[in-house]
MIDOSE-1310 file (N, C-alpha, C; in nm, 2 decimals, decimal comma, always signed):
residues 186
xxxx	+23,79/+2,03/+18,94/+23,64/+2,06/+18,93/+23,62/+2,16/+18,82; +23,72/+2,22/+18,76/+23,70/+2,31/+18,65/+23,65/+2,45/+18,69; +23,62/+2,52/+18,58/+23,59/+2,66/+18,61/+23,46/+2,69/+18,68; +23,37/+2,59/+18,68/+23,24/+2,61/+18,75/+23,25/+2,57/+18,90
xxxx	+23,38/+2,53/+18,94/+23,39/+2,49/+19,08/+23,33/+2,59/+19,18; +23,24/+2,54/+19,26/+23,18/+2,63/+19,35/+23,07/+2,72/+19,30; +23,04/+2,71/+19,17/+22,93/+2,79/+19,11/+22,80/+2,75/+19,17; +22,72/+2,84/+19,20/+22,59/+2,82/+19,27/+22,48/+2,79/+19,16
xxxx	+22,39/+2,70/+19,20/+22,27/+2,68/+19,13/+22,16/+2,66/+19,23; +22,05/+2,72/+19,21/+21,93/+2,72/+19,30/+21,82/+2,64/+19,24; +21,77/+2,55/+19,32/+21,65/+2,47/+19,28/+21,54/+2,49/+19,37; +21,42/+2,50/+19,32/+21,30/+2,49/+19,40/+21,28/+2,34/+19,44
xxxx	+21,21/+2,31/+19,54/+21,19/+2,17/+19,58/+21,07/+2,10/+19,52; +20,95/+2,13/+19,57/+20,83/+2,06/+19,53/+20,80/+2,09/+19,38; +20,79/+1,99/+19,30/+20,76/+2,00/+19,16/+20,88/+2,01/+19,07; +21,00/+2,02/+19,14/+21,13/+2,02/+19,06/+21,21/+1,90/+19,10
xxxx	+21,23/+1,88/+19,23/+21,31/+1,77/+19,28/+21,22/+1,65/+19,31; +21,11/+1,68/+19,38/+21,01/+1,58/+19,42/+20,87/+1,61/+19,37; +20,79/+1,51/+19,37/+20,65/+1,52/+19,33/+20,58/+1,63/+19,42; +20,50/+1,71/+19,36/+20,43/+1,81/+19,44/+20,29/+1,76/+19,47
xxxx	+20,22/+1,82/+19,56/+20,08/+1,78/+19,59/+20,00/+1,91/+19,63; +19,88/+1,92/+19,57/+19,79/+2,03/+19,61/+19,76/+2,03/+19,76; +19,78/+1,91/+19,82/+19,75/+1,90/+19,96/+19,88/+1,92/+20,05; +19,99/+1,96/+19,98/+20,11/+1,98/+20,05/+20,19/+1,85/+20,08
xxxx	+20,32/+1,86/+20,08/+20,40/+1,75/+20,13/+20,41/+1,76/+20,28; +20,34/+1,68/+20,36/+20,32/+1,70/+20,50/+20,40/+1,61/+20,59; +20,47/+1,51/+20,53/+20,55/+1,42/+20,61/+20,67/+1,36/+20,52; +20,77/+1,31/+20,58/+20,88/+1,26/+20,50/+20,84/+1,14/+20,41
xxxx	+20,74/+1,07/+20,45/+20,69/+0,96/+20,36/+20,62/+1,01/+20,24; +20,57/+1,13/+20,24/+20,51/+1,19/+20,12/+20,61/+1,25/+20,02; +20,73/+1,26/+20,06/+20,84/+1,31/+19,97/+20,89/+1,21/+19,88; +20,85/+1,22/+19,75/+20,89/+1,12/+19,65/+20,96/+1,19/+19,53
xxxx	+21,08/+1,15/+19,51/+21,17/+1,21/+19,40/+21,10/+1,20/+19,27; +21,11/+1,30/+19,18/+21,08/+1,29/+19,04/+21,19/+1,21/+18,98; +21,15/+1,11/+18,89/+21,25/+1,03/+18,83/+21,36/+1,11/+18,76; +21,48/+1,08/+18,78/+21,59/+1,15/+18,72/+21,64/+1,27/+18,80
xxxx	+21,57/+1,32/+18,90/+21,61/+1,44/+18,97/+21,73/+1,42/+19,06; +21,73/+1,31/+19,13/+21,84/+1,28/+19,22/+21,97/+1,26/+19,14; +21,96/+1,19/+19,03/+22,08/+1,17/+18,95/+22,13/+1,30/+18,89; +22,03/+1,39/+18,86/+22,07/+1,52/+18,80/+22,15/+1,60/+18,91
xxxx	+22,10/+1,60/+19,03/+22,17/+1,67/+19,14/+22,31/+1,61/+19,16; +22,32/+1,48/+19,15/+22,45/+1,41/+19,16/+22,54/+1,46/+19,05; +22,49/+1,47/+18,93/+22,57/+1,51/+18,82/+22,62/+1,66/+18,84; +22,54/+1,74/+18,89/+22,58/+1,88/+18,92/+22,69/+1,88/+19,03
xxxx	+22,68/+1,80/+19,13/+22,77/+1,78/+19,24/+22,91/+1,74/+19,18; +22,90/+1,63/+19,10/+23,03/+1,58/+19,04/+23,10/+1,68/+18,95; +23,02/+1,77/+18,89/+23,07/+1,88/+18,80/+23,12/+2,00/+18,88; +23,11/+1,99/+19,01/+23,16/+2,10/+19,09/+23,06/+2,21/+19,13
xxxx	+22,93/+2,19/+19,10/+22,83/+2,30/+19,13/+22,80/+2,28/+19,28; +22,76/+2,39/+19,34/+22,71/+2,40/+19,47/+22,56/+2,41/+19,46; +22,48/+2,31/+19,50/+22,34/+2,31/+19,48/+22,27/+2,35/+19,61; +22,18/+2,46/+19,59/+22,11/+2,51/+19,70/+21,96/+2,50/+19,67
xxxx	+21,88/+2,46/+19,77/+21,73/+2,45/+19,75/+21,67/+2,57/+19,82; +21,57/+2,63/+19,75/+21,49/+2,74/+19,81/+21,34/+2,70/+19,79; +21,27/+2,70/+19,89/+21,13/+2,65/+19,88/+21,03/+2,73/+19,97; +20,92/+2,77/+19,91/+20,81/+2,82/+19,99/+20,74/+2,71/+20,06
xxxx	+20,72/+2,71/+20,19/+20,66/+2,60/+20,26/+20,55/+2,66/+20,36; +20,45/+2,72/+20,30/+20,34/+2,79/+20,38/+20,26/+2,69/+20,46; +20,28/+2,56/+20,43/+20,21/+2,46/+20,52/+20,25/+2,47/+20,66; +20,37/+2,52/+20,69/+20,40/+2,55/+20,83/+20,32/+2,66/+20,89
xxxx	+20,31/+2,77/+20,81/+20,23/+2,89/+20,86/+20,08/+2,86/+20,86; +20,04/+2,77/+20,78/+19,90/+2,73/+20,78/+19,86/+2,63/+20,89; +19,97/+2,58/+20,96/+19,94/+2,48/+21,06/+19,92/+2,34/+21,01; +19,96/+2,31/+20,89/+19,94/+2,18/+20,83/+20,05/+2,08/+20,88
xxxx	+20,17/+2,13/+20,91/+20,28/+2,06/+20,96/+20,37/+2,15/+21,03; +20,45/+2,10/+21,12/+20,54/+2,18/+21,21/+20,67/+2,21/+21,14; +20,74/+2,30/+21,19/+20,88/+2,33/+21,15/+20,97/+2,21/+21,17; +20,94/+2,13/+21,27/+21,02/+2,01/+21,30/+20,99/+1,91/+21,19
xxxx	+20,87/+1,89/+21,15/+20,83/+1,80/+21,04/+20,90/+1,85/+20,91; +20,90/+1,98/+20,88/+20,96/+2,03/+20,76/+21,11/+1,99/+20,76; +21,17/+2,01/+20,88/+21,31/+1,97/+20,89/+21,33/+1,82/+20,86; +21,24/+1,73/+20,90/+21,25/+1,59/+20,88/+21,23/+1,56/+20,73
xxxx	+21,14/+1,63/+20,66/+21,11/+1,62/+20,52/+21,24/+1,65/+20,44; +21,30/+1,77/+20,48/+21,42/+1,81/+20,41/+21,54/+1,71/+20,44; +21,54/+1,66/+20,56/+21,64/+1,56/+20,59/+21,63/+1,44/+20,50; +21,51/+1,39/+20,47/+21,49/+1,28/+20,38/+21,54/+1,32/+20,24
xxxx	+21,50/+1,44/+20,20/+21,55/+1,48/+20,07/+21,70/+1,48/+20,06; +21,77/+1,54/+20,16/+21,92/+1,54/+20,17/+21,97/+1,40/+20,17; +21,91/+1,31/+20,24/+21,96/+1,17/+20,25/+21,94/+1,10/+20,11; +21,83/+1,12/+20,04/+21,81/+1,06/+19,91/+21,91/+1,12/+19,81
xxxx	+21,94/+1,25/+19,82/+22,03/+1,31/+19,73/+22,17/+1,25/+19,75; +22,21/+1,24/+19,88/+22,34/+1,18/+19,91/+22,35/+1,03/+19,87; +22,24/+0,96/+19,88/+22,24/+0,82/+19,84/+22,26/+0,80/+19,69; +22,22/+0,91/+19,62/+22,24/+0,91/+19,47/+22,38/+0,96/+19,43
xxxx	+22,46/+1,00/+19,53/+22,59/+1,06/+19,50/+22,60/+1,21/+19,49; +22,49/+1,27/+19,53/+22,49/+1,42/+19,53/+22,51/+1,48/+19,66; +22,50/+1,61/+19,67/+22,51/+1,69/+19,79/+22,44/+1,82/+19,78; +22,38/+1,86/+19,88/+22,31/+2,00/+19,89/+22,40/+2,09/+19,97
xxxx	+22,43/+2,20/+19,92/+22,51/+2,30/+20,00/+22,42/+2,38/+20,10; +22,29/+2,38/+20,08/+22,20/+2,45/+20,17/+22,06/+2,43/+20,13; +21,97/+2,44/+20,23/+21,83/+2,43/+20,21/+21,76/+2,55/+20,28; +21,69/+2,63/+20,21/+21,63/+2,75/+20,26/+21,48/+2,74/+20,24
xxxx	+21,40/+2,77/+20,34/+21,26/+2,76/+20,33/+21,19/+2,88/+20,39; +21,09/+2,93/+20,33/+21,00/+3,03/+20,38/+20,88/+2,96/+20,44; +20,86/+2,97/+20,57/+20,74/+2,90/+20,63/+20,61/+2,99/+20,64; +20,62/+3,10/+20,58/+20,51/+3,20/+20,60/+20,39/+3,18/+20,50
xxxx	+20,27/+3,22/+20,54/+20,16/+3,22/+20,45/+20,17/+3,33/+20,35; +20,11/+3,32/+20,23/+20,12/+3,43/+20,13/+20,08/+3,57/+20,19; +19,98/+3,57/+20,28/+19,92/+3,69/+20,33/+20,00/+3,76/+20,44; +20,12/+3,70/+20,48/+20,20/+3,75/+20,59/+20,29/+3,86/+20,54
xxxx	+20,31/+3,88/+20,41/+20,39/+3,99/+20,37/+20,54/+3,99/+20,40; +20,59/+3,87/+20,41/+20,74/+3,85/+20,45/+20,82/+3,89/+20,32; +20,95/+3,90/+20,34/+21,04/+3,93/+20,23/+21,11/+3,80/+20,18; +21,07/+3,68/+20,24/+21,14/+3,56/+20,21/+21,06/+3,47/+20,12
xxxx	+20,93/+3,49/+20,11/+20,85/+3,41/+20,02/+20,86/+3,45/+19,88; +20,91/+3,35/+19,79/+20,92/+3,38/+19,65/+20,78/+3,42/+19,60; +20,78/+3,52/+19,52/+20,88/+3,58/+19,44/+20,97/+3,69/+19,50; +20,94/+3,72/+19,63/+21,03/+3,82/+19,70/+21,17/+3,76/+19,70
xxxx	+21,27/+3,84/+19,70/+21,41/+3,79/+19,69/+21,48/+3,77/+19,82; +21,41/+3,77/+19,93/+21,48/+3,76/+20,07/+21,56/+3,64/+20,09; +21,51/+3,52/+20,06/+21,60/+3,40/+20,07/+21,71/+3,40/+19,98; +21,69/+3,45/+19,86/+21,80/+3,45/+19,76/+21,91/+3,55/+19,80
xxxx	+21,87/+3,66/+19,86/+21,97/+3,75/+19,91/+22,04/+3,69/+20,03; +21,97/+3,61/+20,11/+22,04/+3,54/+20,22/+22,14/+3,44/+20,17; +22,11/+3,37/+20,06/+22,21/+3,28/+20,00/+22,33/+3,36/+19,96; +22,31/+3,47/+19,89/+22,42/+3,56/+19,85/+22,51/+3,59/+19,97
xxxx	+22,45/+3,63/+20,08/+22,53/+3,66/+20,20/+22,60/+3,54/+20,25; +22,53/+3,43/+20,27/+22,58/+3,31/+20,32/+22,70/+3,25/+20,24; +22,69/+3,26/+20,11/+22,79/+3,20/+20,02/+22,89/+3,31/+19,97; +22,87/+3,43/+20,01/+22,97/+3,54/+19,97/+22,98/+3,56/+19,82
xxxx	+22,87/+3,54/+19,75/+22,87/+3,57/+19,60/+22,73/+3,60/+19,55; +22,73/+3,67/+19,44/+22,61/+3,71/+19,38/+22,54/+3,59/+19,31; +22,41/+3,60/+19,29/+22,34/+3,50/+19,21/+22,32/+3,55/+19,07; +22,38/+3,67/+19,04/+22,37/+3,72/+18,90/+22,41/+3,61/+18,80
xxxx	+22,32/+3,58/+18,71/+22,34/+3,48/+18,61/+22,35/+3,33/+18,66; +22,33/+3,31/+18,79/+22,33/+3,17/+18,84/+22,19/+3,11/+18,80; +22,19/+2,99/+18,76/+22,07/+2,92/+18,72/+21,98/+2,91/+18,84; +21,85/+2,94/+18,82/+21,75/+2,91/+18,92/+21,64/+2,83/+18,85
xxxx	+21,62/+2,71/+18,90/+21,52/+2,62/+18,83/+21,40/+2,60/+18,92; +21,29/+2,63/+18,86/+21,16/+2,62/+18,93/+21,05/+2,57/+18,84; +20,93/+2,56/+18,90/+20,81/+2,51/+18,83/+20,70/+2,61/+18,84; +20,72/+2,73/+18,89/+20,61/+2,82/+18,91/+20,66/+2,96/+18,87
xxxx	+20,57/+3,05/+18,84/+20,60/+3,19/+18,80/+20,67/+3,26/+18,92; +20,64/+3,22/+19,04/+20,71/+3,28/+19,16/+20,86/+3,25/+19,16; +20,89/+3,13/+19,11/+21,04/+3,10/+19,09/+21,10/+3,19/+18,99; +21,03/+3,20/+18,87/+21,09/+3,28/+18,76/+21,10/+3,43/+18,81
xxxx	+21,00/+3,48/+18,87/+21,00/+3,62/+18,92/+21,11/+3,64/+19,02; +21,13/+3,54/+19,11/+21,24/+3,55/+19,21/+21,37/+3,56/+19,14; +21,39/+3,47/+19,04/+21,52/+3,47/+18,96/+21,54/+3,60/+18,90; +21,44/+3,66/+18,83/+21,45/+3,78/+18,76/+21,48/+3,90/+18,86
xxxx	+21,43/+3,89/+18,98/+21,45/+4,00/+19,08/+21,59/+4,01/+19,13; +21,67/+3,90/+19,12/+21,81/+3,90/+19,16/+21,91/+3,89/+19,04; +21,85/+3,89/+18,92/+21,94/+3,88/+18,80/+21,99/+3,74/+18,78; +21,92/+3,64/+18,84/+21,96/+3,50/+18,81/+21,91/+3,46/+18,68
xxxx	+21,95/+3,34/+18,63/+21,91/+3,28/+18,50/+21,79/+3,20/+18,53; +21,67/+3,24/+18,49/+21,54/+3,17/+18,51/+21,53/+3,05/+18,42; +21,50/+2,93/+18,48/+21,48/+2,81/+18,41/+21,35/+2,74/+18,46; +21,26/+2,71/+18,37/+21,13/+2,65/+18,41/+21,13/+2,51/+18,37
xxxx	+21,09/+2,42/+18,46/+21,07/+2,28/+18,42/+20,92/+2,26/+18,41; +20,88/+2,16/+18,33/+20,74/+2,13/+18,30/+20,68/+2,03/+18,40; +20,76/+1,99/+18,50/+20,71/+1,90/+18,60/+20,63/+1,99/+18,70; +20,57/+1,93/+18,80/+20,50/+2,01/+18,90/+20,39/+2,10/+18,83
xxxx	+20,40/+2,22/+18,86/+20,31/+2,32/+18,81/+20,37/+2,39/+18,68; +20,48/+2,34/+18,63/+20,55/+2,40/+18,52/+20,48/+2,40/+18,39; +20,40/+2,30/+18,37/+20,32/+2,30/+18,24/+20,23/+2,42/+18,24; +20,16/+2,45/+18,35/+20,07/+2,56/+18,36/+20,15/+2,69/+18,35
xxxx	+20,26/+2,70/+18,42/+20,34/+2,82/+18,43/+20,39/+2,86/+18,29; +20,43/+2,76/+18,21/+20,48/+2,78/+18,08/+20,38/+2,85/+17,99; +20,25/+2,83/+18,01/+20,15/+2,89/+17,93/+20,12/+3,04/+17,97; +20,17/+3,07/+18,09/+20,14/+3,21/+18,14/+20,26/+3,29/+18,17
xxxx	+20,37/+3,26/+18,10/+20,50/+3,34/+18,12/+20,48/+3,48/+18,08; +20,40/+3,51/+17,98/+20,38/+3,65/+17,94/+20,51/+3,70/+17,88; +20,56/+3,81/+17,92/+20,68/+3,88/+17,87/+20,81/+3,82/+17,94; +20,79/+3,74/+18,04/+20,90/+3,69/+18,12/+20,99/+3,60/+18,03
xxxx	+21,12/+3,62/+18,04/+21,21/+3,53/+17,96/+21,26/+3,42/+18,05; +21,24/+3,30/+18,01/+21,29/+3,18/+18,09/+21,31/+3,07/+17,99; +21,42/+2,99/+18,02/+21,44/+2,87/+17,95/+21,34/+2,77/+18,00; +21,29/+2,68/+17,91/+21,19/+2,58/+17,95/+21,25/+2,44/+17,91
xxxx	+21,24/+2,36/+18,01/+21,29/+2,22/+18,00/+21,18/+2,12/+18,05; +21,19/+2,00/+18,00/+21,09/+1,90/+18,04/+21,10/+1,87/+18,19; +21,22/+1,86/+18,25/+21,23/+1,83/+18,39/+21,37/+1,87/+18,43; +21,40/+1,84/+18,56/+21,53/+1,88/+18,62/+21,64/+1,81/+18,54
xxxx	+21,62/+1,68/+18,51/+21,73/+1,61/+18,44/+21,77/+1,68/+18,31; +21,67/+1,72/+18,23/+21,70/+1,78/+18,10/+21,76/+1,92/+18,12; +21,71/+1,99/+18,22/+21,77/+2,13/+18,25/+21,92/+2,11/+18,29; +21,95/+2,02/+18,37/+22,08/+2,00/+18,42/+22,17/+1,95/+18,30
xxxx	+22,12/+1,86/+18,22/+22,19/+1,81/+18,10/+22,23/+1,93/+18,01; +22,14/+2,02/+17,99/+22,16/+2,14/+17,91/+22,27/+2,22/+17,97; +22,27/+2,24/+18,10/+22,37/+2,32/+18,17/+22,51/+2,25/+18,16; +22,51/+2,13/+18,18/+22,64/+2,06/+18,18/+22,70/+2,05/+18,04
xxxx	+22,61/+2,05/+17,94/+22,65/+2,05/+17,80/+22,72/+2,18/+17,76; +22,69/+2,29/+17,83/+22,74/+2,42/+17,80/+22,89/+2,43/+17,84; +22,93/+2,35/+17,93/+23,07/+2,36/+17,98/+23,16/+2,29/+17,89; +23,28/+2,34/+17,88/+23,39/+2,27/+17,80/+23,41/+2,13/+17,86
xx	+23,40/+2,03/+17,77/+23,42/+1,90/+17,82/+23,30/+1,84/+17,89; +23,18/+1,92/+17,89/+23,06/+1,89/+17,96/+23,01/+1,76/+17,94
């Protein structure tokens, strides 16, 4: 598996792996992969990366869907990833509303710090791919490598990065292609 064996990469879910919705993804049937995203995750898996998903899911806290439904949505995502030849090492979700002041809702680093504890390694310089400024800010908070995709809300976020430094890619497939091209024999 080479030198990146076990290297962590963190992906946001909605707008990065699957189509996002202003009305929230409220059921497994509403979860629709963005073209190329499942194959990109499979490519990371084949190259030895450990792929972790971190997602704000305030729809639970807002009462739009239950924690059980969120689990079913994530199970569909994991099934689709596996059917494409990939694997997810973990899925972490913040179910809180923005006004609850938790430390796990991105841009707060709580879930990212939990990943560091669970995997026994720092996220320093690990790629974190998202489509919102909250993803970029979360990456910067833990010293991760911020990567923005233009899918989901990424087109808007790219216009408002300000002084934030982030690599910008068309979609998850192009971001992953760039990462894999960096590796010897990539």
